[in-house]
N, C-alpha and C positions, 0 to 999 in steps of 0.2 A: 591352373591357378586356383588355389583353394583358400585364399585369404577371406576372412570374415570380420565383420564389424562386431562390436560388443552387443550383448543382450540388451543393454540399456538404450542402444541407438533408436529402436522403434518407439521408445517411450518419450523421446524429446523431439518435437517438431517445432517449426516456427509458429509462434502464437498467432491467434486470429487477430489480436490487436495489431501486430506488426504486418500481418497479411493485408489487413484493410488499409493500413498506412501506405503500403506499396501500391495497392489498387487506386488509392486516392491520388498518389503522385502521378500515376499514369494519365489521369484525366485532368491533372492540375486543379484538383478540387480543394475543399476546405476540410482539413483533418480534425474531426471531432471524435476520432477513434482512440488515438493514443493519448495517454494521460500526460501530455507535455504542457506545462504551464508556461506560456510564452510572454509573461509579464516581465518588465525590466528587473534586472538583478540589482539589489540595493547597493548604493555606492560604497558603503562601508565594507561590504563583502568583496567587491571588485578591487577596491584600493588596498585592502588588506592582503589579498593574494598577489597583487602587483608588487607591493612593498616587500613581501616575502621572497619573491623571485629575484628582485633587485639585490636583496641582502644575501642571496646565495642559499636560500632554503629550498634546495632542489635535489636532495639526496634521500635515501631510504629513511623512513621513520622507525621508531621502535615498533615492535610487533603489534602493539595495541593502540598505536597512533600518537600524534604529537601531544605533549603535555598541555599546551595551550588549549587545544580543542577538547581534550578530555575534561579539563577543569571547567571550560565554558559550558560543556554539556551538563556536567554535574550542577553547576550554578543555575542553569535554565530549568533543570528538572526540579530543583528545590523551589524556585520562584513560582512555577506554573502547576506543579503537581503536589508539592510538599514532600517529595521523596528526599531522604538524606542519602546521598551517594558519595562514595569515596572515589575520586578520580584516579587514585593510585590503587587499582586492583578491581574496580567494579565497572569500568567503562572500557569497551573495545570498539575502536573505530575500524570500520571495514569498507569494502567497495560497495557502497549503497546499502539500503535496508535489505535488498535481496541477498547481497553478499553476507550480511550479518546473519540472516535467516539460514542460509546454506551452511555457514560455518557452525551455527548452533545445532543444526540437524546432524552434521558430521560429528560434533563433539558429544552429543547427548543421546542420540537415538541409534538403534541398530537395525539392520536388515530384518524384516519380518515384524517389526513393531507396528502398532496401529496408532493413528492420531485422529482425534475427532475434529471435524472441520464443519463450520456453518456454511451452508450454501444459500444464495449465490456466493461463490468464493472467488478469490484472486488466483488466476491460473498458475502464476509462478510458484505459489505455495504448493499446489498439487504436483506440478511437474518436478519441482525440486525433490519432493519426497519420493515420487515414483522412481526417479533416477537413482535413488539410494535404496530402493527395495522396501520403502516404508509405505504402509497402506493407509490411505485416507478413508475415514468412515464418516458419512455425511449426516448432518442434522439439517433438514431443509426448513428455511424460514419462509413463511408465506406473506406475500404482499397483501395489503399495503402497510401493515404494522410491523412485519418481520419479527414477530414475537416467538418465544419458546418457553417451555416449562421444564421443571426438573425431570419429569418423566421422559421427555425427549432425549435428554442426555443419558439417562439410565438405560434406555433401549439400545443405545449405540455402544456402550462400554462392553469390553470383553477382557479376558485374562491377558490379552496382548496389548491392551491400550496403555500407552506411556505418556500421552500428552493431549492437550486440546489447544487449538488456535483461536484466538480472539482478535479480530480486525476491527478496531473502533477508532474513529469513524470508518465505516467499511467501504471497500471497493468491491463490487459496483453499486451496492444498494444505498450507500450513504447512511446506513444505520448507525446511530450513536447509542451504544449500550448504556443502559441506566445503571445506577448504583445497585438497584434491586436485582437486575439481571446478572450483574457481575458478582453479586453475593451468591447467587445460585451456582455460578461457575466456580467460585471459590470453595463453597461447601462440597461441591461435586469433586473438585480436584483434591481436596483434603481427604475425602472419604475413600478415594481410589488411589491416592498417592501419585498424582500426575504432575508433570511439568505443565505450565501454562505459557505458551508462546504468544506474545502479543505483537501485533503490527499496528503501530500508532503514528504512521507517517503523516496522516491527515489530522493530527491532534489539534492544530490551530485553525481548522476549517470546521467550525461548529455554528449552527444557525438557530434562529428563533429563541435566543436566550438559553439554549441548552448548555450543559457543562460536560467537558471531556474529563473522564475519570480514568486515571491510570490504574489498571488492575493490581499492580504491585503494591499500591497504597492500602489495599484492603487488609484487615487483620489476618495475620498468619500467611500472607501471600508473598512476602518479600523474598524468601529463599527459593520458592518453587517457580517464580515468575521470571521469564526472560523477556525483558522489555526491549522491543526493537523499534527504531525510528530512524530519521535521517533529515537532511537539510534540502533534499532535492526539490520538494514541493514548496515549502514555505519561503525559500530564497530564490525559487525559479532557476535552479542549477542542476537539472536532471542529468546533464552530461558530465558533471564533476564527479559523480559517484562517491558521495560522502554519506555513509550511514553508520549506525552504531547499535551495539547491544549493551544493556545495563542489567547486571544480575549479581548474584552472590559471587564472591571472589573465587570459589572453587570452580564454578561453571565458567566464569570469565576467563580464567587461565587457559582452560581447554579450548574454549571458543577462539581466543586470541591466537593460540598455536595453529589451529586449523585455518584461520583467516590468513595467517602468515604463510602457511603452506600453499594455499590456493591463490592468494592475491599479493603476497608480500606486504604491501601497504597501500593505503589510499594516497592520492597525490599530495605530497608534502606542502607545497605552497598554497594549495587550495584549502587544505586543512586550516592554515593560518587565516585565510580569508573568511572562512566560515566561523572560526573562533571569534574574530573581530565583530562579525555580524551579531553573534549571540551575545557578546559582551556589551555592544553599544546600542543595539536596537531595543527599545523599551516596549512596554505593553501596548502602547498606541499603534505601533507598527503591526503587531499581530492582530489587533482588533480591526485595523483598517483592511488588512488582507481578508479577514473573515467577512467583514461587511461588504466589501467589493464583490466577493464571490456569492454572497447571499443575494445581492441585487441581480447579478447575472443569472443565478438559479431561477429567480422569480420571472425574469423576462423570458428566459429560454423555455421554462416549463409552460408559461402562458402560450408561447408560440406552438409548442407541441399540442396543447389542448385545442388550439384554433384549427389545426390541420387534422385532428382526429387521432393523433398518436398519444393516447392518454399517458402522462408521466406518473411515475411513483416519486413524489417530491422528496428529495433527500434531506435528511436532518443534518448532514455534514459531508465532508469531502467535496469533490467537485465533478461528480458524475450524476446522471439520472438514468434510470432504467425506464424505458417507455414501451407501451404495448404497440407492437407493429404488426399484429396479426391481420389487420385490415389491408396491408400491402400485398401485392401479387407475390406468389411464391409459396412453396411447400415447407420451406425451412427458414430459420432465422438468417442463414447466410444468403439465401436467394433474395430475401426481402431487403437485407442490407445492401446487396449489390444493386437491386432495383432502385433503391433510394439514391444511391451514389450515381447511377446512370441518369436518373431523372432530375436531380437537383445539384449534383456535384458536391454533396455533403457526405462525408464518411462517418459511419458509426461502427460499433462492434456487435456482431451477432450475439444474442443472449445465450446461445448454446455454449459460448466460451466460458460461461460461469456456472454451468450445471452439468452433472454427469448423466442426466436423463433427458426427458422430453420437455421438461418444464420451461426451459429457456427458448424454445423454438418460436414463441410468440413475442419475444422481447428483444430489445437492442439497447446498448449503452452509448450515451453521448457524453462527451467531456465539454463542459462550458468554461473551462479555465483559459479563456482567450482574451486578447485585447479587445476592447469594445467594438471598434470598427470591424474586426474580423467576425466577431460573434453576430453583429448586426447583419453583416453580409450573409452569414450562414442562415440566420433566421429569415431573411428576405427570400433566399433560395428555397428554403423549406416551405414557405407559404405558397410557392408556385404549385405545390401538390393540390 
C-alpha cells in the first residue's frame, strides 16, 4: 500500500487552543483557553433567527450572503467607522471571520508569496497561509507597549511580499493599533503596493477610552484593504459561523466565489438573526459589552498580579497574556498543564502565538466569561 497524504498535511495540526480545551474537559476544569464568549445571546438575534426559520428561510443564500445581512453590515460599518460601503458588491458574508480570511487568501495570494505578520499572532492566520504555501514573515512586538517603527516593517519586506496583516484589537496581546501606527502601515503598504488584510473581530471590545480605527478609513487605503470581521464575539454566537469581508468590488467578487466554493454559504436563518441584531441594537449595547469586559479585565488582571503571574494588561479584545515563567516546567506547554493540574483552570501556552522562544514564558487567558464562572476561576487561581 503506497497511499500518501498531501504535503499540506504536516502543516495543519490541532491548535494548542483546542488542545488545552480538550485537556480542560478531561479534568472538568474552567476553560479560559478558548476564546468562547459564554454570555447570553441578545434576544433580538435569537428571535430574528427563529422567525426566519419559521418563515422558511432555510435554503442556500446567494454566494455573498443574504441581502438583509449585507445591508446591515454596511449600515453598522458606516455608523461605527465612517466607511461608505455598498452592500451590493462590497460585502461578502462567509463562514466566520476565519472563513472570510481563508477565502481572501485563496482569491488574492499565490503559493510562494510572503505576508508580513505582527507577533504575537493569531495561529489560524499562520496555519491558513501555510496550508496555501504562503510564507509569513514576522515583525515581533515587545511587551508591555507592543510598539513598532517603520524600520521594523522595512526589514521584513522582500520582492515576494504581497500583503501585511493587522489584527486590531489583537488576539492575544489585546493591542489596539493607534492612528499613528496605522498611518505607518498605510504608508508602507502604499510604498510597496501591498494588500492590507485586517482582522477586526474584536472592534467593539476597546478599553480605557481608546478608539478602534478601521484601517480602510485611512487616506488611500480603501482599495488595498480587505476588512474582515464577524458577529461571533459581539453577539456571543461563535458556533453560528457568521463572518464577512468588506473590500473593493473587484476583490469582493473573487473572495465571494472562493467562499462559495469552500463553504457554499453561511447558515441562512442565522444570517437573518444577526442582521436583526445589527439593525436593532444601538450604541448602548456595544458600550455595555465593552464596559462589562473592561471590568472583568481589571478583576482578572488583579488576580494574576496577586499570585505572581504578571499580566500584560490588554487595551482591547478579551484576552490577557501573562508571565508564567515562575511556574514549574521548561516550556509554556508544561507550565500551562501544571496550572491546569493544580487549579483546574486552562490557559493557552504562549508558544502558540510565537514562532520562536519568546512565548515560552507566557500564557493566554480568556476572561470573557459570565461573572460567577470568572469568579470561580479567580478563586481557584488564588490557591497557587
